[in-house]
Each structure stands twice: as C-alpha cells, then as structure tokens.
Residue, then its C-alpha position, 0 to 999 in steps of 0.5 A: m500500500f505504501a512505498f517508503k524510500s527507506q526502512f528508517m522512514y517507515s520505522f519513524l512513521t510507525s513510532i509516531a503512529y503508535k503515539n498518536s492514534f489520530f495519525t494512525s487512523a489517517l495513515r492507515f486509510y491514506q493511499r499514496i499516488v504514484l503516476s507511471n508514464d504508461d498510464l499517461e497520454e501527453k499532447f502538446v497543443k498550441g498556446w494562447g493568451k498573453g505573450g505575443q506571437k511567439v506564444n500563439k505559434t508554438s506548441n507549448c501547452v501541455e495536455l495530460k490525460h490519465v487513461p485509467t480515470g479519464l482525468v484531463v489536465k491542460c497547463h499553459q502557465s509559462r512559455s516553457l514546455i518543460r516547465n508546463r510539463a512539470i506543472a501539469r504533472e503536479i496538478l494531475e497528481k493533486k487531482l488524482d490524490f483528491m479523487i482517491n483520498g478525498s478530504k485527507s488529500v493535500l487539495g482536500q485540506e486546502i479546501v477545508n482550510k479555505k472554508k474554515r477561514k471563510y467561516e471565521y471571517e463571516r463570524k467576525r464580520r457578523a460580530k462587528e456588525e452586531a457590535m456596531k448596531q448595539g453601539v448605535n442603539d446605545t447612543n440613540e437611547n442616551k439621547 
C-alpha cells in the first residue's frame, strides 16, 4: 500500500503512529499516488493568451490525460514546455490524490482550510456588525 524510500522512514512513521492514534487512523486509510508514464497520454497543443506571437505559434501547452480515470489536465502557465510539463504533472497528481483520498488529500485540506477561514471571517464580520448596531442603539437611547 505504501512505498517508503527507506526502512528508517517507515520505522519513524510507525513510532509516531503508535503515539498518536489520530495519525494512525489517517495513515492507515491514506493511499499514496504514484503516476507511471504508461498510464499517461501527453499532447502538446498550441498556446494562447498573453505573450505575443511567439506564444500563439508554438506548441507549448501541455495536455495530460490519465487513461485509467479519464482525468484531463491542460497547463499553459509559462512559455516553457518543460516547465508546463512539470506543472501539469503536479496538478494531475493533486487531482488524482483528491479523487482517491478525498478530504485527507493535500487539495482536500486546502479546501477545508479555505472554508474554515471563510467561516471565521463571516463570524467576525457578523460580530462587528452586531457590535456596531448595539453601539448605535446605545447612543440613540442616551439621547
């Protein structure tokens, strides 16, 4: 299920896991994503957007397709083909991780954290508005 690079890393993680039961349960159900070149189809498409004629003429946009799941990722974040390939692989790996592991994945944790921040912001904003209303009501009553 897991591919650890060394026995030391495995023993280190298991020693931590025994101390922390939450970590143990998370580690037990988390599946690590490994992309193999056999599962990927790679296309190079002409670019678009800002950057002038050079960007629009060259085929530096990368389109990766993960054949077993059918996920497709297009990446045209830079003018470099090599950099776009690396970025597309990272994006595809994150999407697969989210698809398989759900809220335990890196992308899932980012989404959860964004929701928490948004909720906290809204709660603080409502509290400020209530305090302002109370302040306005107090000043009206004093007159």
